[in-house]
C-alpha positions as CSV (number, residue, x, y, z in Angstrom):
1,R,-7.7,-31.8,55.9
2,V,-5.4,-28.8,55.6
3,I,-5.7,-28.7,51.8
4,N,-9.5,-29.1,51.9
5,K,-9.8,-26.3,54.5
6,M,-7.7,-24.0,52.2
7,L,-9.8,-24.9,49.2
8,S,-13.0,-24.3,51.1
9,N,-11.7,-20.9,52.3
10,F,-10.8,-20.1,48.7
11,S,-14.3,-21.0,47.5
12,D,-16.0,-19.0,50.2
13,K,-13.9,-15.8,49.5
14,V,-13.7,-15.9,45.7
15,T,-17.3,-15.5,44.5
16,D,-19.0,-16.7,41.4
17,E,-19.3,-13.1,40.3
18,M,-15.5,-12.7,40.5
19,L,-14.9,-15.9,38.5
20,A,-17.5,-14.8,35.9
21,A,-15.6,-11.4,35.6
22,I,-12.6,-13.3,34.2
23,D,-14.6,-13.6,31.0
24,D,-14.9,-9.8,30.8
25,L,-11.2,-9.5,31.6
26,N,-10.3,-11.9,28.8
27,A,-12.5,-9.9,26.4
28,D,-10.6,-6.7,27.3
29,I,-7.2,-8.5,26.9
30,R,-8.3,-9.7,23.4
31,R,-9.5,-6.2,22.4
32,R,-6.3,-4.6,23.5
33,M,-4.0,-7.1,21.8
34,E,-6.1,-7.0,18.6
35,E,-6.0,-3.2,18.6
36,E,-2.2,-3.2,18.9
37,G,-2.2,-5.3,15.8
38,T,1.2,-7.1,16.4
39,F,-0.1,-10.2,18.1
40,S,-1.1,-13.5,16.3
41,Q,-4.3,-15.3,17.2
42,E,-2.2,-17.9,18.9
43,E,-0.5,-15.3,21.2
44,I,-3.9,-13.8,22.0
45,E,-5.3,-17.2,22.9
46,A,-2.3,-17.9,25.1
47,A,-2.7,-14.6,26.9
48,Q,-6.3,-15.5,28.0
49,M,-6.6,-15.8,31.8
50,D,-8.0,-18.6,33.9
51,V,-8.2,-19.1,37.7
52,F,-4.6,-20.4,37.9
53,K,-3.2,-17.5,35.9
54,V,-5.2,-15.0,38.0
55,I,-3.7,-16.5,41.2
56,T,-0.3,-16.3,39.6
57,L,-0.7,-12.7,38.7
58,A,-2.3,-11.9,42.1
59,S,0.8,-13.4,43.8
60,L,3.0,-10.8,42.0
61,I,0.7,-8.1,43.3
62,E,0.8,-9.5,46.8
63,K,4.6,-9.4,46.9
64,E,5.0,-6.1,45.2
65,A,2.4,-3.9,46.8
66,A,3.4,-1.7,49.7
67,Y,-0.2,-0.4,50.4
68,D,-3.6,-1.8,49.5
69,Q,-4.5,1.1,47.2
70,E,-1.5,0.2,45.1
71,R,-2.8,-3.2,44.2
72,T,-5.0,-2.2,41.3
73,L,-2.3,0.1,39.9
74,I,0.3,-2.7,40.0
75,S,-2.3,-4.9,38.3
76,S,-2.8,-2.4,35.6
77,V,1.0,-2.2,34.9
78,I,1.2,-6.0,34.6
79,Y,-1.8,-6.2,32.2
80,N,-0.5,-3.2,30.2
81,R,2.8,-5.1,29.7
82,L,1.0,-8.4,28.9
83,T,-0.9,-6.8,26.1
84,T,1.9,-5.0,24.3
85,H,5.1,-5.8,22.5
86,V,6.6,-2.5,23.4
87,H,7.3,-3.3,27.1
88,E,6.6,-7.1,27.0
89,L,8.8,-8.2,29.9
90,L,7.0,-7.8,33.2
91,Q,10.3,-7.1,35.1
92,V,8.8,-7.8,38.6
93,D,11.6,-7.9,41.2
94,A,9.6,-10.2,43.5
95,S,9.7,-12.9,40.8
96,V,13.5,-12.7,40.7
97,E,13.7,-13.0,44.4
98,Y,11.5,-16.1,44.2
99,A,13.9,-17.6,41.6
100,L,16.8,-16.8,43.9
101,G,15.1,-18.3,46.9
102,E,15.7,-15.4,49.1
103,H,14.8,-11.7,49.7
104,R,17.3,-9.1,48.5
105,S,17.2,-5.5,49.6
106,Q,18.6,-4.6,46.2
107,L,18.9,-6.8,43.1
108,T,22.3,-6.9,41.3
109,A,22.8,-7.4,37.5
110,E,23.9,-10.9,38.4
111,D,20.6,-11.5,40.2
112,L,18.6,-10.2,37.3
113,A,20.4,-12.6,35.0
114,V,19.5,-15.8,36.9
115,D,18.2,-18.4,34.4
116,S,14.8,-19.3,35.8
117,P,11.3,-19.4,34.2
118,Y,10.3,-17.3,37.2
119,N,12.7,-14.5,36.1
120,T,10.4,-12.0,34.5
121,Y,13.4,-9.9,33.4
122,L,14.4,-12.8,31.1
123,Y,11.2,-14.6,30.1
124,K,8.0,-13.0,28.7
125,G,4.6,-13.3,30.2
126,L,3.6,-14.6,33.6
127,P,5.8,-17.0,35.6
128,P,4.8,-20.6,35.4
129,G,3.0,-20.5,38.8
130,P,2.3,-18.3,41.9
131,I,5.3,-16.9,43.9
132,A,3.2,-16.4,47.0
133,N,-0.2,-17.1,48.6
134,P,-2.2,-13.9,47.7
135,G,-4.9,-12.5,49.8
136,L,-8.4,-11.5,48.6
137,A,-7.4,-7.9,47.9
138,S,-4.7,-9.0,45.5
139,I,-6.9,-11.5,43.8
140,T,-9.6,-8.9,43.4
141,A,-7.0,-6.5,41.9
142,A,-5.9,-9.2,39.5
143,I,-9.5,-9.6,38.2
144,Y,-10.5,-5.9,38.3
145,P,-7.3,-3.9,37.4
146,R,-7.4,-0.1,37.3
147,E,-7.5,1.4,33.8
148,T,-4.2,3.3,33.4
149,N,-1.5,4.0,30.9
150,Y,1.2,3.1,33.4
151,F,4.1,0.8,32.4
152,F,6.5,1.5,35.1
153,Y,6.7,2.0,38.9
154,A,9.4,2.7,41.5
155,L,9.7,2.6,45.2
156,S,9.7,6.0,46.9
157,D,11.5,7.0,50.1
158,E,8.2,6.9,51.9
159,G,7.8,3.2,51.2
160,G,5.0,3.4,48.6
161,H,5.4,3.2,44.9
162,E,5.2,5.9,42.2
163,F,3.7,5.0,38.8
164,F,4.8,6.3,35.4
165,E,3.7,6.0,31.8
166,T,7.3,6.2,30.3
167,Y,10.7,5.0,31.2
168,M,12.1,8.5,31.2
169,E,9.5,9.6,33.8
170,Q,10.6,6.7,36.0
171,Q,14.3,7.5,35.6
172,D,13.7,11.2,36.2
173,F,12.0,10.3,39.5
174,L,14.8,7.9,40.5
175,N,17.3,10.6,39.8
176,G,15.3,13.1,41.9
177,I,14.6,15.4,38.9
178,V,10.8,15.3,38.8
179,P,8.8,15.0,42.1
180,V,5.5,13.3,41.8
181,E,2.6,12.5,44.1
182,T,2.7,9.1,45.7
183,A,0.2,6.3,45.0
184,E,-1.0,6.8,48.6
185,N,-2.9,9.8,47.2
186,E,-4.6,7.8,44.5
187,P,-8.3,6.9,45.1
188,A,-8.5,3.8,47.1
189,P,-10.2,0.7,45.6
190,E,-13.7,-0.2,46.8
191,E,-13.7,-2.0,50.1
192,T,-14.0,-5.8,49.8
193,G,-15.1,-6.3,53.3
194,A,-12.5,-9.0,53.7
195,D,-9.3,-9.3,55.7
196,E,-6.8,-7.8,53.2
197,A,-3.9,-9.7,54.6
198,E,-5.5,-13.1,54.9
199,P,-4.1,-15.6,52.3
200,V,-7.0,-17.3,50.5
201,A,-5.4,-19.0,47.4
202,P,-4.8,-22.7,47.6
203,A,-1.6,-22.5,45.5
204,G,1.9,-21.0,45.8
205,E,4.4,-20.7,48.5
206,E,7.0,-18.1,49.6
């Protein structure tokens, strides 16, 4: 009964329009990978998204985002990395914490080396399944990512994330060299009308 209730909630919240938009998302993924010119057709086919992969990606967003308006930006970073060989590892800290089985305030080099398919510092692409139960806002962000050139982000002292196009920009920020505006000042995504914090996906656990 519990599982059926969760599945029903998922079907009520994730609309047919959202599911149909996955086709547009896949067309964009294919275009970007073909334009880069370094991917085989097998790699492009393997990168195509389905509902399970969308929920997996949304779970990364759910665990990484500090504020709602960051979700589409984090989504853009993930897709940017999935569609290039330049920064092909996702390097999502939350996936490492999932592999470790506990939250860490700061990950060590030993943590980042844990041998798990959920360690996105070691293994390319999405983890094999969700690492959390994402809410509708994260699922929406996974289907409708913001268009950016960001490949990096870092946590600021204010609790939000800063987003960067290059590794050097990220490192300058972490070293306090170049101040930047926070993602809180980015335009907020369109209101979904749903409870942003309510888990709706039927898969994944913390």
